N, C-alpha and C positions, 0 to 999 in steps of 0.2 A: 735320631740325630747322630751324625757321625762323631767320632772321638775328636777329630780336628775341629768340627764346628762347635762342639761343646767347649773345648779349650779356648777357642777364639772368643766365645761369649763371656767366659769367666774373665779372661784377660782384659777385654774391653770394659767390662763392668768395673774391674779394679782400677783401670787406667782413668776412667772418668770420675770415679769416686774419690780418688786420692790426689787429684790434681786441680783443685779450684785455685783461682778462677780460670787458669789456662790449662791446656792439655800438657801432661808431662811427657817429654820426648824420650825416645829410646836412647840408651847410652851409646849405642853403636851408630846412630843416625844423626842427621842434622837436628839442631836443637829445636827449630820451629818456634822458638819463644821470642826471638829477637824481631820485633816489629820494625817496619820501615825499610829503608834501602839496604840495611846491612844483612838481612836474611838471605839465604841461598835462593837463587832464581830457579823456578821449576818449569821445565819444558814438558809438554804433553805430546806424544807421538801416536797418531792414529793410522793404522794400516788399512789397506784396501781389502775388499772381500765381498763386494756386492751386498746383497741383503743382510749378510751377517754383520755388516758394518753398523747396523742399528744398535748393536751391543755397546758401541761407544757411548750412546746416550745413557744407558744404564750405569756405565762406569762414571760418567760425568755427574750423574745424580748422587752417587755415593761420595765422590770427591767433594761435592758441595755440602753434603751432610756432615762430613768429617772435617770441614773447614780446611781443605787442601787448596791453596791458591794456585791458579795456572797463570804463569807469566808469559809463556810462549806456547803456540800450538802449531804443529805441522801435520799435514795429512796427505794421503795418497788415495786416489779413486774415491770410493765411498767415504773413506776417512777424511778426504778433503771436503766433502759435502758437509759432514757433521762438524768437522773442525772449523770450516768457514762460517757456518751458521752460529756456532758457539762464539767465534771471534767477533761476529757482528753484534753480539749482545744478547742473543737468545738464551733462555734458560733451558735446562734439560726437559722440563715439563712442557714448555712451549714447543720444543723440537719434536717431542713424542706426539703431541697433538697434531702437529703439522704433517708428519709423515704418515700418521694413521688416517688422515683425511685425504690422502693422495690416491687416485686411481692409477696404480702402477702399471696395470695392463694398458691403460690408455696412454701413459707416459711413453711407453715403448712402441707407440704407433703414432706417426706424425699426423696422419689424417684425422679430421674431426670424426666423432661418432657418425655412423651411417645416417641416422635420422637427421643430422645437421648438414649433410652434404648437399650440393646443388641437385635439384630435381633431375636435370638432364643426365647427370652421372648415375643417379639412382635407376633411371630407366635402363641403362646398360646392364644393371645387375639382373634384369629379367631376360637377358639374352645370353645364350651359352658361350660366353667368352672367358678365356683364361684370366686369372686375377693378376696379370702382370702385362706390361707393355714395353715395347722397344721403340727407340727413336729412329727416324729415317731422314737423312738429309743428303746433301751432295757428296759428303764424305763416306756415305754408306750407312750401315746400321750402327747404332750406338745404344748402349745399355745404361739404365740407371744404376747408381752405385749399389742399390739393394740394401743400403744401410739406413739407420735411423739418424735423422739430422739432430734430434734431441730438442726441437724447438719447444715442446711442452715442458720439458725439464728446465730449459732456460727461463721460461716465463715463471715457473714456480719459484726458482731460485731468486729471480729478480724481485718478485713480490715479497719474498721472505727477507731479503736484504735491503729493502727500500730505505729503512732508516739510515743506512750508511752509503747511499748512492753517490754522495759527493766525495767519498774517500777513494783515492787512487793509489795511495801509499799504504800498503798493508801494515806497516809499523804504526800507523795512526788509528787502526781499528781499536775497539775496546780491549782486545787481546791481540798483540802482534801475531801475524799469521803467515804461513807459507803453504802453498799447494805444490805438489810435485807431479809433473807430467814427463813424457818421454818424447824426444825429437824423432819423428818418423824417419828422418834422413839417416841418422847414425845410431839410434837407440839409446843415446845418452840421456841422463836425467836432466830435466830443466826445472829449476826452482823458481816459482812465480811469486814475487813479492810486491808487485805493483801492477796497475792497470785496472781492468774491469774485473771486479771480484767474481761476478757470475761466470764470466768466460774462463777465469782461472780455475774455478771449481769444475766447470764442464770439461775443460781440456784434460784435467787430471782424471776424469772418469770417461773419456772417449774410448771405450773398449774397442780394440781393433776387431773388425769383422762384425761388429754390432752397430756402433755409432760412427758417423763420419768424423774424420780428423778435424781438429779446430785450428784455424789459421790465426796465429797471433804473431804480429810483427814479422810476417813473411816466413814463419816456420810452421810446418804442419805438426801439431802435437796430438799425442794419443795417451791412453791410460798410462800413468806413471808406474804401475805395478811391475812392468817388465824391466824397469831401470832401478827403482828404489821404492819398494813397497812398504818399508818400515823406516821412514826418514829420521833416524836418530841423529845422524850427522848434521842435519838441517837445524834442529833445535839447539844443538851444541854451538853451531856457528852463530846463532842468534844471541847466545850468551847464557844458555841454561847451565846452571851448576849441577842440578839434579834432573833426572829424566824418569818419567813414567811412560812406558811404552805399552801399547795395547795391540796385540797381534791376533787378528781374527781370521787369518788365512786357513784354508782347509788342509788338515794334515795329509801328508803323502799316504796314498793307499786308501784314503777315505773318499768314496764316491757314491752318491745316492743313485739308485736306479731310476729310469724313466725321465732323465734330464731332457729338457727341451733344448733347442739350438742355442739360445742365449746362455743356458746353464753350461753347455759344453764349451762355448767360447770362453766364458768366465773361468771355468775350471782349468782350461788350457793356460790362460794367463796366470792363474794362481800357481800352476806347476812351474811356469817359466820364472816366477819370482822367488822360488825357494833359495837360490844361491845368493841373490842380493839381500834377502832377508837375513840369512845367516851371517853375512858380512856386517850388516848393521847391528845385529844382536851382539856381535863381538866387540862393538864400541861401548857397550853398557858397562859401567863401573860397579864396584861392590855396593855403593850406596844408591844406585839406580834400581828401579823396579820394573820387571817385565810381567805383564798380565796376559794370560792366554785363556780366554773364556772357552768353556766346553759348550760348543754350539749344538750338540746333539743332532737332531734331524734337519736343522736349518741349513739350507744350501745357499750358495752364492746367488742363485736365481730365485730363492724362496721369498719373494716380496709379499706373499700372502701371509707370512709368519713374522712380520716385523715386530709385533708386540712380544712374541716369544723371544725374539732376538734381543730386545731391550731387557727383558727379564733375565736372560742368561748372562748378559754383561753385568747387570746389577748384582746378581748372585755371586759372580766371580769376584767383583770388587769387595763385596761384604766379606767373602771368605778370606780376603787379604787385608781386611780392615786394620789388623794389628800392625802390619808393615806400613800401611798408608798413614797411620797416625804419626809416623816419623816425619811426615811432610806437613803436618798440620800447624796452624798458627792460632793465636788467641782469638777470642770472639770479637774483640774490638778491631784487631788488625784485619780479620777476615771481613768484617762488616765494611771497613773502609775499602778493602779490595773489591768487594762485590759492588759497592756504590760506584767505584771508578769504572768497573767493567760494564755495568748496566747504565749506559748513557741514556739520558731522557729522550723519549721519542720526539722526533721533529714533527712539526705540523705537515700535513700533506702538501707537497710542492704544487706550485702554480705553473702551468705550462706557458712559457714565454715565447716559444718558437716550435714549429713542427717542421721536421726535415724528412724527406724521402730519399732513400739511397738504395741503389741496386735494381731499379725498375727500368727496363729498356723496352721489352715487348709490350708490357702492360703500361698503358698511358697513366701518367700521374693523376690526371683528372678522374680516372676510374678508381684509383686507390683512394683519393680524397673523398669520393662519393660514399665510400664505405666507412669513413671515420666519423664518429660522433664527438670525439674530443676536439675542442677548438682552442685557439690561443686565448689565454685568460682563464681557462677552466682549471679547476682543481683536479689533479690526477686521481683517477679512480681505477683500482686494480681490476675490478670485475668488468668494467667497460673496456679496458685495454685488452683483456683476454678475448672479449667478443670481437673487437676490431681485428685482432690478429687472426682469429678464425675466419672472419669475413674475407680478409686478404688472401688467406690460404685457399678459400673456396673458389677464388677466381680461377684457380686450376693450373696456373703456369709457374708456380713457385715450389721449390723443393724445401725451402726453409724461409721463415719470416720471424723477425724479432723486433722488439721495441726496447729502446734504452733511453733512460733519462740521464743527461749529462750536464754538469755545471760548466758553463763557458762564459767567462767574463761577467760573472755575477748573474747570468741568465740561465734558466733551466730549459734546455733544448730537448724535446722528445723526438728521437730519431726512429723511424720505421725503416728497417733494412731488410732486404730480401735477396735470396739466391734463386734466380730463375732456373728452370729445368735445363740442364746442359744438353739433354738428349731430345729436346723439343725444337720447334712446336709441331712437328709432324710425327704421328704415333701409329704404330702397327700393333694390333692385338689379334691373336689367333683364338679359335674356339672350336669346341667339339660337342656334339649332341648325339648320344647313343642311347637307344632304348630297345631292349630285346626281352621278349617274354620267355626266353630259354626253351622255346619250342620250335625254333627254326625261323621265327619271324621277328623282324625288327627294323628300325630306321637308324641310319647313320648319316650325319651331316657334318662337314668340315666348314668352318667359317674363317674368313680373313676380313678384318675390320681396319679401315684406314680413317684417320682423323687428322685434319689440319686445323689447329687452333689459332685464334687471333689472326684471321685473314684481314681484318680491318680494326680500327681503333675501338669500335664498340664490342669487340670480342666475337665477331662472326666466326662460325665454325662450319667446315665442309666435311661431311662424313660419307664414306663409301663402304659398301659391304658386298662380298661375294660369298655365295654358298654353293658347295659341291656335295654330291652324294644323293641320298634319298630325296632331299629337297634342294633343288638347284635354283639359283637366282642371282640377280644383281640389283643393287639399289644405290641411290645417291640422294642426299638431302643437304640443304644449306640452311643452317639455323642462324638467323640474324636478330640479335637484340636491338631494340630501338632506342635505348638510352644506356648510360654508363652503369646503371644499377641492374640492368637486364630484366626489368619488370615486364615490358611488352616485347613481343617478338613476332616475326613472320617466319614461316618454315615451309618452303616448297620441297616436295618429295617426289621422286620417280622410282618405280620399281617394276621388275619383271621376274616372276618366279614360276617354276614348274615343279609339280609334285605328283605323287601317286596316291590316290585315295580309294577307299572301299565304301560302296553304298550297300548297307546291310538290308537285305530283303527279310531275312530271319537270322537267328543267332548262328545257324550253320549254313546260311546261304548269303553270299555277297557278290556284288558286281564291281569288279575293279575298273577304275578309269583314271586317265591322266588329266590333270588340270593345269592350265596355263593362265596366269593373271598378269595383266600389264595395266598399271594404274598410275595416273598423275594426280598429285594432291597439292593444294595450296591451303595452308593453315595459318591462322592468325590467333594469337592467344596472350594470356597473361600468367606469369608465374605467381603463385601464392606463397611468397616467402621461399623457404627451402623445402616445404613439405608437399607441394603439389602444383598443379596448373589447371587452367581451364582453357580449352581451345575450340574454335569453330573452324570447319574446313569444307572445301568443295573438292569433289573428286570426279575424275572422268577416265574411262578406260574400257577394257573388255575382259571377258572370261571365255576361254576356249576349252571345251571338254571333249575328250576322245575316249570312247569306250574300248577297252582292251581285248575283250573276248572275240569281237567281230572285226576282223581286219578291214573289211570293205566298208564299214560304217563311216559316214561322213562326220567330221567333228562338228560339234555344236558351238557356235560363237554368239555371245550375247554382249551387247554394249551396256555399259554401266555409267550412270551419272547420279550424283547424290550430294546431299548436304549432311554434315555430321557435327555433332556436339559431344564433347567429352570432358568430364571432370575426373581428375585423378588426385588422390591424397595418399601419400606414402610416408608413414611415420614408423615403419618397422626398423628395429635395430639390426636386423639381418635379413637378407633377401629371401632365403628359403627355409632357414631354421631359426626363426626369431625367438628371442627370449621375452620381448615385450614390444608393444606398439600395435598400430592399426594400419590397414590398407583398404582403399576403396576406389573402385572405378565405376562410374555411371556414364553410360553413353546412349546416344540416340542417333540412329542412322535412317535417313529418309532417302530412299532411292526413287527417282522420278524420271518419267519419260521426258517431261519438259526441261529436265536438267541434262539431257543428252543420253539417257538410257533407253532400254527397250522394255523395261518392266517397272511397275509401280508396287512398292512394298515398303514396310517399315520394320525396324528391329530395335527394340529397347532392351538394355541389359544392365544389371547391377551385380557387382561382385564385391564382397567384403571379407576381410580377414582380421581377426583380433587375437593377439598373443598375450598371455600373462603368465608370470611365474607362479608355480604351485610347489612350495618347498624347494627341493633340489631339482624338480622337473619343470616342464613347461606345458601349458595347455594352449592349443591353437584351434580356434573355431573358424571354419570357412563356410561361406554361403554364396550361391550364385543363382540368379534367376534371369531368364530371357523370355521375351514375349514378342508376338508379331503385331500387336496393336490392332488386331482384326483383319490384317492383310494376309496374303499367302506368299510365303517366302520360297523362292526356288531352292531345290535340294542342295545346290552347291554353296549356298550361303546359310544353310540351316545350322544352328548350334549343335554341338556334339558332346557326348559324354562317353567315358570308357577309357581304360588304360591306367597307368600307374599314378598319374596326377589327379585322377578322379574316377571312382568305381573300378578299382584295380582288379577285381575278379572277372571283369568283362574284357572283351577285346577292345583295342583302341578304336574310338569313335563308333562303338557299336550302337549306342543310343543316339538317335537323331530325330529332330522334329522342329516345328515352328516355335514351340514353347518348351522350355526345359527348366528344371529346378535341381539343385544339388546342395547338399550340406554334409559337413563332416566335423567330427570331434577327434583331434589328434593329441596324444600325450607322448612326450619324448623326454629323454634325459641325456645329458652330456656325461659320458663315461671317462673321457680323458682328452688330452691335448693341451697345447700344441706339442707335437713330437713327430719324428720321422715316420712313425707307424700310424699314429692317430691323426696326422695332418694338423689342421688348425682346430679340429674337434672331432671326436668320435661319439656317435649318438645311437641310441636304440629307442624304438618307439612303436606305437600301434595306433590304429584309428578305427572308428566306426563311421560308415558312410551310408548315405541314402540319396537316390536320385531318380529322375524319370524324364521322359520326353513324350510329347503328345502334339497332335496337329492343332488342338484347341487348348486354351488355357484351362477351360473347365475339365479337361481330361487329366489334369495334374491333381490326383486325389491320393488318399492314403492307400487305396487299393492298387493303384498303378505304380506306387513307389517301390523301387528295387532296394534291397538291403545288401550291405557289403562290409568287409573288414579288411584291414591291411596290417601287416607287421613288417618292420624294416630295420636294417642296420645301415647307418649312413656315416660317411666321412666327408668333412669339409676340407677340400684340397685346393691347391693353387690352380688346378685344372677345372675346378668347379665341383659341385656335389657328386658323390659316388654313392649309389644305393644298391643294396641287395634286398629285395622285397618279395613278399608273398601276399597274394590277394585272394579273397573269397567273396563270392556273391551268391545270393539265394538261387535256388534251382540247381544246386550242386556244381556251380561254376568255380573254378580255381585257376590261378595263374601265378607263375614265378617270374621275377623281373631282375634284370641287371640294367642299371641306368647310370650314365655318366653325363653330367651337364644337365641344364634345364631343357624342358620341351621346346622345340623350335618348329 
């Protein structure tokens, strides 16, 4: 134990032992003994600092233990979040439990988790499209802000401050409170003392470059750190006689390596605040107290270390307990203060009215069809969150919020939205590259066009063009048949050209060109957000041209068939999941009496299951296809081989009427998000087995091929990027460079 810590303990023991029934005050400080209105008023100042701001909770815990009353509180950025929650009546223990239960990675992503997204959007995850879109309208191209709207943080704060939802004057909170933001127009500090408590806290933490600005009373407000990160003057203006200020900013020159983009933005803001922090510190008097916690490795973006941040704040406050005793009051006076601050919880409010605001492209009837809360219901926080997620899943809003407001003695629940300013027409590019690093590979560039909300039921028109190794054009119109989108019809037209190889042996192949032109009419039902079942009729042709013999006439065959497909997708990530399952079961019946020239059947089942194993992930994959006793033309036969299955073999090397494939893959995330590691850097390996045979009886242990794969992968905005090496029995190996998903 340090000399200072030992001395502090001795002094504390002496202070408590010699001062019954009240704490004896220091001669040089305020007496702290005069209960009632005559005692000095204490103002608490909480600075911004991102995840380091959780240290404020530790400081508040020690203040409570030492019986130091807080009469006013002002905060900036994360300090405004902690200060606002404290002012609303939460205890330090309640705040720590609340922040510990928050998925902070999810808070900084407006979209719901992938497993909860609409199935049609999940389908696009299996196409090699970039993970961003641009809008296209009469004015040309427009870009999304690229910033976080913060709607999940809004909801969390609204839920936590629900007991004071009727308070619009922050002086009437259990502890008078001020949040400090900055006006984006001139950079001046804006002190918020009335209005919507949640939005005041959010405006104070609207980090430029990360969160969208908050519009309050016609002003665009951003994080107050750039204007007044340690608002000492604010609590003095409120009437504080004594000030306890807590500065958790990052010291100049201190920067942790490997910061992600959010960390870089927050660190930049921290540096910009140094001057105004120094100006505010100069306002502290000799009887005021400044606490500067040693945050160690906790960075502004270290939201995975909030518990450590709380502990470090608590340790700092305890190290200054001797000074803090100068602010303490008697047990009786503090008990009265605590009782006044902790207002009794109100009963859950009853919803007297439901108001929709900000919906123009989206029909109000569609929004109301997603709401379970009705007039006369008791407000339920969990249900409200589900409703906000449902509205967001409609797809045309960049932000959605719900606020309960007291109007003329009635509780009005308002659902407000900001529709995408860059919609409703969207363009996405895509790229699929697979090379075996031996001079062979495929390269395809995609352009995807989507027009949302063609009609009131949310009809969607989608067009796609592919250029490169695989060329084609497709168009489809997806039409929900009700406001909830349960039933749908989906006509599709496509024409594509590609080059394929028919393997006669492992070292002998016949190259040919394939042209498919198909029209499909599908009807189906969505199974919530996790899947769909659809039935379809198709009609078209397949044209094959053998490339080695120029004089050979192309072979053209008409196709007509009926199709049934069930898809379930509960993966939390499309290609490197941590958990979840995926299933596709389909039956294709090609018939002459349906317009084709051949009769054959094809049934297939594909499953994937991911589950965490310690810090790693195990992914099981299986796929089986069968001809149901028919004979499948070679152009429609299932294939195996390549990086996505049996990587030691050439792409599509194994082909037959019946196939089976299975793999066990283990991988681990090494880092990310960061400019180098993208959204995630992974390393992994797999064991594989598979076979193809003309008859199902030919799929035996003796015919199964064995293989293995090792890979390094990066999850980027352009899609997955892999460097891999594959091995197969009989001495086969291959190296791969892959960008994007197979197409």
